[in-house]
TORRORO-916526 format. One record per residue (C-alpha): residue number from 1; residue in one letter; z, y, x. Coordinates in steps of 0.02 Angstrom, whole numbers, padded with zeros to 5 digits. Layout:
<sites>
SITE_num_residu_zz_yy_xx
SITE_NUM_A_Z_Y_X
...
</sites>
This chain:
<sites>
SITE_num_residu_zz_yy_xx
SITE_1_M_07058_05041_03312
SITE_2_L_06904_05010_03411
SITE_3_L_06722_04999_03375
SITE_4_C_06626_04845_03443
SITE_5_G_06590_04863_03617
SITE_6_G_06788_04933_03662
SITE_7_A_06748_05103_03628
SITE_8_D_06894_05203_03530
SITE_9_L_06874_05234_03342
SITE_10_H_07001_05377_03367
SITE_11_G_06929_05436_03542
SITE_12_D_06757_05545_03567
SITE_13_G_06586_05462_03469
SITE_14_A_06633_05348_03384
SITE_15_V_06636_05419_03188
SITE_16_Y_06606_05367_03023
SITE_17_R_06422_05364_02957
SITE_18_V_06459_05445_02801
SITE_19_E_06395_05335_02629
SITE_20_S_06497_05333_02488
SITE_21_G_06638_05446_02576
SITE_22_T_06763_05328_02507
SITE_23_S_06847_05267_02680
SITE_24_A_06821_05438_02793
SITE_25_R_06944_05541_02774
SITE_26_I_06906_05741_02767
SITE_27_W_07053_05804_02894
SITE_28_R_07124_05619_02949
SITE_29_D_06973_05526_03026
SITE_30_P_06826_05578_03147
SITE_31_W_06666_05602_03058
SITE_32_L_06579_05745_03075
SITE_33_P_06396_05699_03176
SITE_34_N_06455_05810_03342
SITE_35_P_06445_05730_03515
SITE_36_N_06603_05800_03587
SITE_37_H_06726_05789_03430
SITE_38_G_06705_05710_03251
SITE_39_F_06860_05800_03205
SITE_40_V_06866_05915_03072
SITE_41_T_06971_06057_03146
SITE_42_S_07003_06167_02996
SITE_43_D_07166_06195_02922
SITE_44_P_07188_06038_02782
SITE_45_L_07209_06088_02590
SITE_46_P_07376_06095_02550
SITE_47_G_07432_05926_02471
SITE_48_H_07274_05828_02510
SITE_49_E_07271_05771_02690
SITE_50_E_07209_05620_02628
SITE_51_A_07077_05672_02533
SITE_52_T_06918_05570_02555
SITE_53_V_06740_05647_02615
SITE_54_N_06653_05611_02420
SITE_55_Q_06752_05736_02379
SITE_56_L_06639_05846_02441
SITE_57_F_06497_05792_02349
SITE_58_V_06425_05850_02203
SITE_59_P_06487_05748_02087
SITE_60_G_06357_05611_02017
SITE_61_E_06243_05694_02153
SITE_62_N_06223_05622_02323
SITE_63_R_06225_05824_02378
SITE_64_W_06347_05926_02467
SITE_65_D_06448_06043_02357
SITE_66_Y_06427_06215_02446
SITE_67_D_06551_06306_02367
SITE_68_I_06672_06176_02417
SITE_69_L_06613_06186_02618
SITE_70_V_06631_06372_02608
SITE_71_D_06815_06383_02560
SITE_72_L_06883_06273_02663
SITE_73_F_06769_06234_02831
SITE_74_S_06720_06361_02972
SITE_75_E_06532_06399_02967
SITE_76_E_06504_06300_03138
SITE_77_E_06586_06138_03053
SITE_78_R_06491_06180_02877
SITE_79_G_06332_06183_02991
SITE_80_Q_06388_06003_03070
SITE_81_I_06417_05934_02893
SITE_82_L_06272_06007_02800
SITE_83_K_06150_05900_02950
SITE_84_I_06223_05726_02851
SITE_85_P_06078_05661_02751
SITE_86_L_06185_05580_02584
SITE_87_S_06162_05399_02528
SITE_88_S_06067_05362_02403
SITE_89_Y_06163_05215_02365
SITE_90_G_06333_05254_02405
SITE_91_R_06382_05100_02493
SITE_92_S_06539_05091_02623
SITE_93_D_06537_05188_02778
SITE_94_R_06526_05135_02938
SITE_95_I_06591_05191_03104
SITE_96_Y_06432_05222_03229
SITE_97_W_06400_05290_03404
SITE_98_V_06335_05448_03417
SITE_99_H_06284_05430_03601
SITE_100_D_06176_05319_03549
SITE_101_N_06032_05339_03456
SITE_102_K_06012_05184_03374
SITE_103_G_06208_05224_03339
SITE_104_F_06274_05045_03434
SITE_105_Y_06402_05057_03566
SITE_106_S_06355_04980_03721
SITE_107_V_06442_04974_03924
SITE_108_R_06278_05093_03972
SITE_109_S_06293_05229_03835
SITE_110_G_06482_05236_03840
SITE_111_Y_06496_05252_04064
SITE_112_K_06351_05384_04037
SITE_113_R_06467_05445_03907
SITE_114_L_06608_05475_04046
SITE_115_M_06483_05517_04182
SITE_116_Q_06462_05670_04056
SITE_117_E_06652_05703_04040
SITE_118_F_06678_05693_04228
SITE_119_F_06545_05834_04263
SITE_120_Q_06597_05931_04116
SITE_121_E_06772_05952_04194
SITE_122_Y_06712_05935_04395
SITE_123_P_06566_06053_04379
SITE_124_N_06595_06123_04559
SITE_125_T_06625_05948_04628
SITE_126_M_06451_05895_04507
SITE_127_D_06368_06048_04620
SITE_128_S_06400_05968_04789
SITE_129_F_06450_05790_04824
SITE_130_W_06404_05698_04658
SITE_131_R_06254_05782_04612
SITE_132_T_06180_05738_04764
SITE_133_I_06233_05540_04755
SITE_134_W_06159_05540_04567
SITE_135_N_05994_05636_04642
SITE_136_L_05981_05502_04763
SITE_137_K_05795_05408_04714
SITE_138_I_05884_05216_04735
SITE_139_P_05897_05118_04602
SITE_140_A_06055_05136_04467
SITE_141_K_06163_04998_04517
SITE_142_V_06165_05072_04692
SITE_143_R_06213_05242_04667
SITE_144_N_06347_05172_04551
SITE_145_F_06392_05066_04689
SITE_146_L_06407_05214_04811
SITE_147_W_06526_05298_04670
SITE_148_R_06638_05149_04634
SITE_149_A_06650_05149_04828
SITE_150_S_06701_05335_04840
SITE_151_Q_06805_05321_04713
SITE_152_L_06910_05159_04812
SITE_153_V_06881_05033_04658
SITE_154_L_06795_04923_04763
SITE_155_P_06880_04740_04770
SITE_156_T_06942_04758_04942
SITE_157_A_07101_04685_05025
SITE_158_D_07207_04831_04994
SITE_159_H_07147_04865_04834
SITE_160_L_07169_04699_04768
SITE_161_R_07345_04689_04860
SITE_162_A_07391_04836_04785
SITE_163_K_07371_04762_04613
SITE_164_R_07469_04599_04670
SITE_165_V_07362_04497_04709
SITE_166_D_07395_04374_04841
SITE_167_I_07269_04371_04974
SITE_168_D_07227_04393_05143
SITE_169_K_07244_04572_05198
SITE_170_L_07116_04554_05350
SITE_171_C_06927_04595_05338
SITE_172_P_06812_04440_05312
SITE_173_V_06699_04485_05425
SITE_174_C_06770_04519_05565
SITE_175_L_06953_04450_05551
SITE_176_Q_07001_04584_05653
SITE_177_H_07055_04726_05534
SITE_178_D_07134_04773_05371
SITE_179_E_07004_04785_05256
SITE_180_S_06975_04943_05159
SITE_181_V_06819_05022_05106
SITE_182_L_06796_05117_05243
SITE_183_H_06805_04974_05358
SITE_184_S_06715_04869_05256
SITE_185_L_06559_04977_05225
SITE_186_V_06584_05108_05390
SITE_187_H_06710_05034_05538
SITE_188_C_06673_04851_05546
SITE_189_T_06607_04785_05696
SITE_190_L_06470_04702_05583
SITE_191_A_06432_04895_05493
SITE_192_R_06435_04996_05655
SITE_193_R_06315_04911_05736
SITE_194_V_06208_04922_05596
SITE_195_W_06240_05116_05599
SITE_196_D_06213_05126_05770
SITE_197_T_06059_05041_05773
SITE_198_L_05988_05158_05625
SITE_199_G_06069_05303_05737
SITE_200_I_06185_05359_05587
SITE_201_N_06360_05421_05682
SITE_202_S_06496_05293_05625
SITE_203_S_06632_05336_05732
SITE_204_P_06823_05303_05670
SITE_205_S_06848_05494_05725
SITE_206_L_06714_05560_05602
SITE_207_A_06832_05551_05420
SITE_208_D_06970_05466_05370
SITE_209_S_06898_05387_05214
SITE_210_F_06722_05324_05147
SITE_211_K_06696_05474_05026
SITE_212_D_06717_05598_05191
SITE_213_W_06597_05506_05288
SITE_214_L_06461_05479_05128
SITE_215_N_06495_05675_05127
SITE_216_I_06461_05709_05291
SITE_217_V_06321_05579_05317
SITE_218_L_06220_05606_05169
SITE_219_S_06183_05783_05232
SITE_220_N_06013_05715_05313
SITE_221_N_05838_05685_05240
SITE_222_K_05785_05620_05098
SITE_223_E_05723_05476_05174
SITE_224_V_05884_05455_05257
SITE_225_R_05997_05492_05136
SITE_226_E_05898_05333_05042
SITE_227_L_05915_05229_05166
SITE_228_I_06090_05263_05194
SITE_229_G_06112_05223_05020
SITE_230_M_06037_05038_05012
SITE_231_T_06120_05003_05178
SITE_232_C_06329_05036_05100
SITE_233_W_06229_04912_04988
SITE_234_A_06152_04800_05095
SITE_235_I_06312_04776_05200
SITE_236_W_06434_04761_05028
SITE_237_T_06316_04606_04989
SITE_238_N_06315_04526_05165
SITE_239_R_06518_04563_05145
SITE_240_N_06504_04455_04962
SITE_241_E_06396_04323_05062
SITE_242_V_06553_04311_05182
SITE_243_V_06683_04284_05036
SITE_244_W_06588_04166_04926
SITE_245_Q_06477_04068_05034
SITE_246_S_06533_04074_05186
SITE_247_R_06366_04122_05263
SITE_248_S_06357_04323_05342
SITE_249_Y_06177_04384_05399
SITE_250_T_06116_04488_05557
SITE_251_V_06113_04654_05601
SITE_252_M_05917_04634_05582
SITE_253_K_05930_04551_05436
SITE_254_V_06039_04665_05347
SITE_255_I_05949_04801_05408
SITE_256_A_05766_04739_05336
SITE_257_N_05851_04702_05151
SITE_258_S_05924_04880_05151
SITE_259_K_05728_04931_05199
SITE_260_G_05658_04780_05098
SITE_261_F_05746_04830_04932
SITE_262_L_05710_05006_04947
SITE_263_H_05538_04976_04969
SITE_264_Q_05511_04862_04819
SITE_265_W_05600_04989_04719
SITE_266_R_05481_05128_04769
SITE_267_E_05344_05045_04736
SITE_268_V_05396_04982_04535
SITE_269_H_05460_05170_04498
SITE_270_Q_05386_05271_04596
SITE_271_P_05208_05332_04500
SITE_272_A_05053_05293_04573
SITE_273_A_04897_05414_04568
SITE_274_T_04778_05406_04446
SITE_275_P_04632_05506_04492
SITE_276_S_04573_05640_04381
SITE_277_R_04508_05645_04234
SITE_278_I_04406_05783_04145
SITE_279_P_04519_05835_03984
SITE_280_K_04429_05771_03814
SITE_281_P_04463_05876_03651
SITE_282_L_04583_05773_03515
SITE_283_D_04489_05693_03383
SITE_284_F_04483_05817_03248
SITE_285_A_04550_05673_03102
SITE_286_K_04506_05708_02920
SITE_287_W_04598_05658_02748
SITE_288_Y_04513_05517_02667
SITE_289_P_04537_05489_02469
SITE_290_P_04600_05302_02412
SITE_291_A_04511_05164_02329
SITE_292_D_04440_05184_02157
SITE_293_G_04575_05187_02031
SITE_294_S_04722_05206_02172
SITE_295_L_04837_05369_02214
SITE_296_K_04878_05403_02375
SITE_297_I_05029_05516_02413
SITE_298_N_05041_05613_02568
SITE_299_T_05239_05705_02635
SITE_300_D_05280_05793_02768
SITE_301_A_05435_05911_02825
SITE_302_A_05456_06065_02905
SITE_303_I_05608_06119_03002
SITE_304_F_05662_06310_02962
SITE_305_E_05763_06361_03122
SITE_306_N_05809_06542_03058
SITE_307_Q_05852_06485_02915
SITE_308_G_05971_06326_02940
SITE_309_G_05878_06191_02842
SITE_310_A_05727_06098_02787
SITE_311_G_05582_06066_02675
SITE_312_F_05483_05956_02629
SITE_313_G_05295_05930_02536
SITE_314_L_05227_05802_02438
SITE_315_V_05063_05808_02356
SITE_316_I_04966_05654_02266
SITE_317_R_04782_05660_02252
SITE_318_D_04656_05491_02170
SITE_319_S_04526_05411_02235
SITE_320_R_04397_05569_02201
SITE_321_G_04527_05672_02291
SITE_322_S_04570_05754_02136
SITE_323_F_04735_05856_02136
SITE_324_V_04854_05741_02026
SITE_325_A_05044_05811_02054
SITE_326_A_05126_05925_02222
SITE_327_K_05302_05946_02236
SITE_328_I_05417_06060_02361
SITE_329_I_05606_06022_02412
SITE_330_P_05691_06180_02488
SITE_331_V_05864_06086_02608
SITE_332_R_05991_06171_02688
SITE_333_G_06059_06110_02818
SITE_334_I_05939_05983_02902
SITE_335_T_05895_06022_03051
SITE_336_D_05831_05872_03127
SITE_337_P_05645_05841_03123
SITE_338_L_05643_05654_03127
SITE_339_I_05794_05660_02994
SITE_340_A_05695_05794_02899
SITE_341_E_05530_05686_02920
SITE_342_A_05621_05534_02851
SITE_343_L_05685_05611_02702
SITE_344_G_05538_05674_02639
SITE_345_V_05464_05496_02637
SITE_346_R_05632_05452_02552
SITE_347_E_05600_05591_02417
SITE_348_A_05434_05538_02402
SITE_349_L_05474_05379_02370
SITE_350_S_05612_05431_02243
SITE_351_W_05503_05549_02153
SITE_352_L_05347_05400_02156
SITE_353_K_05467_05268_02086
SITE_354_V_05510_05380_01906
SITE_355_R_05367_05475_01890
SITE_356_F_05206_05397_01982
SITE_357_P_05245_05204_02002
SITE_358_A_05049_05180_02022
SITE_359_V_05035_05266_02193
SITE_360_Q_04984_05135_02325
SITE_361_I_04972_05226_02500
SITE_362_I_05110_05339_02561
SITE_363_E_05014_05423_02707
SITE_364_M_05143_05552_02842
SITE_365_D_05096_05619_03008
SITE_366_S_05269_05568_03098
SITE_367_L_05241_05413_03211
SITE_368_L_05412_05397_03232
SITE_369_V_05442_05358_03053
SITE_370_Y_05288_05245_03005
SITE_371_N_05330_05146_03165
SITE_372_A_05530_05122_03118
SITE_373_L_05459_05058_02944
SITE_374_Q_05351_04934_03014
SITE_375_K_05464_04865_03135
SITE_376_Y_05616_04820_03043
SITE_377_E_05738_04846_03180
SITE_378_V_05953_04860_03165
SITE_379_D_05987_05044_03164
SITE_380_N_06133_05124_03145
SITE_381_S_06114_05314_03160
SITE_382_Y_06099_05415_03016
SITE_383_F_05901_05396_03043
SITE_384_G_05922_05197_03033
SITE_385_L_06006_05238_02853
SITE_386_L_05850_05315_02781
SITE_387_I_05758_05199_02864
SITE_388_E_05837_05062_02754
SITE_389_E_05844_05168_02603
SITE_390_C_05652_05187_02600
SITE_391_R_05629_04997_02620
SITE_392_F_05734_04967_02461
SITE_393_L_05663_05078_02378
SITE_394_A_05473_05032_02420
SITE_395_L_05552_04846_02352
SITE_396_D_05541_04913_02152
SITE_397_M_05343_04963_02207
SITE_398_P_05288_04804_02278
SITE_399_N_05099_04890_02280
SITE_400_V_05158_05022_02398
SITE_401_K_05101_05032_02574
SITE_402_F_05146_05136_02727
SITE_403_S_05007_05246_02848
SITE_404_W_05005_05368_02977
SITE_405_V_04857_05497_03011
SITE_406_R_04864_05653_03135
SITE_407_R_04925_05819_03064
SITE_408_S_04758_05879_03040
SITE_409_A_04721_05756_02915
SITE_410_N_04905_05805_02822
SITE_411_Q_04872_05971_02797
SITE_412_V_04900_06003_02612
SITE_413_A_05058_05927_02622
SITE_414_H_05088_06030_02758
SITE_415_T_05052_06179_02700
SITE_416_L_05173_06141_02535
SITE_417_A_05324_06088_02694
SITE_418_K_05317_06271_02785
SITE_419_A_05280_06356_02587
SITE_420_A_05471_06279_02560
SITE_421_S_05568_06429_02643
SITE_422_S_05509_06551_02497
SITE_423_F_05594_06429_02377
SITE_424_H_05780_06422_02324
SITE_425_D_05755_06271_02228
SITE_426_T_05636_06129_02189
SITE_427_I_05466_06144_02120
SITE_428_E_05341_06032_02042
SITE_429_W_05148_06040_01979
SITE_430_S_05051_05937_01869
SITE_431_N_04868_05913_01836
SITE_432_Y_04839_06103_01917
SITE_433_S_04887_06137_02103
SITE_434_P_04947_06304_02155
SITE_435_L_04846_06439_02222
SITE_436_F_04933_06445_02409
SITE_437_I_04847_06263_02433
SITE_438_S_04690_06270_02337
SITE_439_N_04581_06322_02512
SITE_440_V_04668_06177_02594
SITE_441_L_04620_06046_02429
SITE_442_L_04418_06110_02449
SITE_443_A_04456_06093_02628
SITE_444_D_04491_05914_02623
SITE_445_L_04348_05881_02502
SITE_446_S_04228_05939_02612
SITE_447_N_04283_05803_02743
SITE_448_E_04127_05695_02725
</sites>
């Protein structure tokens, strides 16, 4: 099965985004959020080889059954499973691409993944020739061109004829020799004149392949290396002009195109010098109560790397700044800060829907989560799933609005979130605040 764009479902990177858990099979399908391998490798439970992922949930709840995970999976796989935030609505599982932040496959992300795999498989190569190419400060399409030329996958006559394409074997530029990558970019009459003008050795005795020649001439200094890369591109562009437009550039025109394109690219991509500034201290933001007769909830999340989990802190206050309620929610396995912040907002909305539907403002200090809630962009990742569920929950509270503040104006929720590391279960306070946030509550009231 193929993911949209051509990614193989059973290959590396395309995995199920678990929602209902009824489609993804535990031991047959890729569903672990592992960028290197989405399949479970722990031995299947005899007689349950076709079991689906939802059988790992606590019945009737959107959370993992930790005891089952301990029994069936290795510690590493158990940790990966616990990182998956389960859906509150249990819609059908869907495929997403783990190598893209929004979960969508693209040629760009697929190519990037192939390059990562190549360099992992040939680390010694990465340390020399290929590293030199990929570190060149030239357009990405030119680096890609140099890589393709070195791999002999350009559509030269010899390559096309090997693919049974019936074309003339002669070079379309000089019409004297059989066309190959080495001939077209280095040994062709026009190419040699270009390299001679630039002082680059193009002698046929220097190398037997384009890759070997490029490896030798890229031993020059940084400026020359970048010019060589751009000139190869300009020579190939000239070759294509001959093939498709029946016109050829002069040697000086090829060199001018190479240098001009490189100069323009540098102008755009090299950061301009900025005048030094005297650093200004960050403004200390203050917490402000909601309008008269309204309630506001502040939410925050904290990650506990040593414990392998996270905690959410929620606090509701009225228009006088008086404490109404608070909640601490510890969660096991979630260690991604962005996922944790989005989960915290979802937990806040779920709590409000049941207990405090009159709350009108949900305030957070994660700008990424706040912006995602405002943009309504399609996102196929687990983060996108959580944002979508937050919006869906908010539909039942038409007066609720999302708000963003700096961390300094979110200290009560932050203190509650950090305190979650000391609790094993969810705990809630109403009317009377816990003692450990009293001073922070008072500090907020004094921020007039």
